[in-house]
C-alpha positions, 0 to 999 in steps of 0.5 A: 944425614940431617941434625936433630934440629932440622926436624923442627923447620917451620911448616910449609907455607911460611913466609920467605926469610922468616926466622927459625921458630926454634931460634926465636926467643920466647915472649915474656909471660904477661904480667898480672894486672895492677893499677897504673903506676905499680901501686899494690892491689887494695886490701880485702873488705873488712869484717864489717863491710866495705863493699862500696861502688866500683872504681871509676871508669878508666882506673884500670888499664887495658893491654895495648893491641898490636905488637909491643915495643921490645917484644919478639913477634913470630913471623907472619903466617907461622903457627907452632906445630900441634903438640908443643909445650910441656908440663911446665907451661901455664894451664890453658884456658877453657874454651868459650861458646862458638865464635867467642873465642878463648875464655879464661876459666872462672876463679873459685876461691870460695863457695861460688865462682867469681862470675855471674851465677846461675840458679843452681850455683846460687842454691848450691852456694847457699848450702856451701856457705852453711858448710863453710862456716857452721859455727855462725851460720848454724850455731848463732842462728840456733841460739838466737832463734832458740832464745826468741822461740822460748820467749815466744812460747812463754807469751803464748802460754800466758796469752792463751790462758787469758784468752781461754778465761774470757772465751769461757765466760762468754760461752757460759753467759750464752749457754755453750759451755755444755756442748763441747765449749770447753774444748773449743775454748782452748782451741780458740785461745791457743790459735789466737795466742799463736797469731798475736805473738807471730811478730815477735819472730820478725826482729830476730829473723831480720837481725840474724839475716843481716848478721849472716850475710857478712859470714856468706860474704866472707865465704865468697872469697874463701874466708871465715869469720867468727861470732864475735866478729860478726856481732861486731857489725853495728849496721845490723841496727840499720837492717832492723830499722829498715824492716820496721819502716816497711812494716810501718808502711804496709800497716798504713796501706792496710789501715787506709784500705780497711777505712775506705771499706768500713766507710762504704759499708757504713754508708749503705754501699755494700757492693762498692765496699766488696769491690774496693775490698777485692781490687784493693787486696790484689793491689796491695798483694801485687805492690807488696811483691814489687816492693819486696823484690826492689828492696831485697838486696837492701840488707846486703848493701847496708851490711856490706857498704859503708855509705850512709842509710838512705844513700845505701837503700837508693843504691840497693833500689837501683841495683835491682833494675833489669833483674826483677824477674830473676830476683823474684824467681830465684827467691821465690823458689828458695822460699818454697824450698825452704818452707818444704824443708822446714815443714819436715820438722814442724809437721812431726812436731804438730803430730806429736802435739796432737798425740800429747793432747789426746793423752793428757788433754793439756794444750799447753804441752802442744805449744812446747812441742811445736816450739822444738819444731819451730826452732829447727825449722827456722834455724834452717830457713833463716840461715839458708834464705840469708845465704840466698840473698847475700849471693844475689847481691853479689851476683848483681853486682858481678853482672853490673859492676865487675865486682868479681875482679875486686873479689879475685884480687881481695881473695889473693891478698894475704 
């Protein structure tokens, strides 16, 4: 008769003289990663930013290869029988691709897993960012958008009346007023007022994007910020200033193109003028898309890093190297999805406005109804695209700088 422990003999083929596995003391669990010297992990990023460049190489130690002094090692050729272990054991990591070995499961303290993100994770994370902090993502956005659209609508009402009076006088002098000229005047005046006042939304949307990026960055590590904390971010003015500089550069380029085309027409070279116009517009379009992608991460870098203005812009420019087509594809797809979603509110508002015009004959009510649809559509689109930009910034840094390690440590710090 055998003793119970005799059933735990090592499998056949073990090296002669190898110690009994049951009698071999278990190796101590590996210690958590820590900085050399036992220094505690750094605190999480502050509410106003602080995501600087990664630490210099060599700051983090790596586990030494081979047997460790003082740690018992299993005998050569011995393997633990299948099924050993219990519920008290640590959970096993996920198995990676064939030939890649064992890969630890990604940490996810917040809205996305802390590893390089895929397209679906960026889109899903953007929705999760809104749900994680709706007070900031929807509440603050709706407040700012509503105030901006109300001011825009008031300016549109004033400009539409001024333009309608001017166009009416011009049509009366030309004798077109009797043939439906009044209705045509109102339509042209309304369209002109909407076109002129469209840039009024740009500053509000730009600054909102910067403020919402702060909220999304905290949601990545499972934390939330209040509206008061978000509004304390003075670097949002840097985001606004950068957008102004980009807009001025675009105006200068377009003005130069128009000047060359007009000069060619004045000199009687119509064919050359048309060629310059078409080629120039295509070149401006391509250059505009290229600059847009290369500067896509600038708002996030300005809000989350504590470096000077131009150093941060240059750093965000470098971060996009090697990721141009990926950033372009994700951002364009997100913009299309947001545009379709916004039209679900804008189109019904326009249809209601048309009904109101047919019933009352007043185009002023059309502006009011359209403004309501614009408030809802802009609130949804601004919050979603801001979340996409913030997650793309985090994704690029996790791919190139290992930001996921820093974020995981920040998430576990009280």
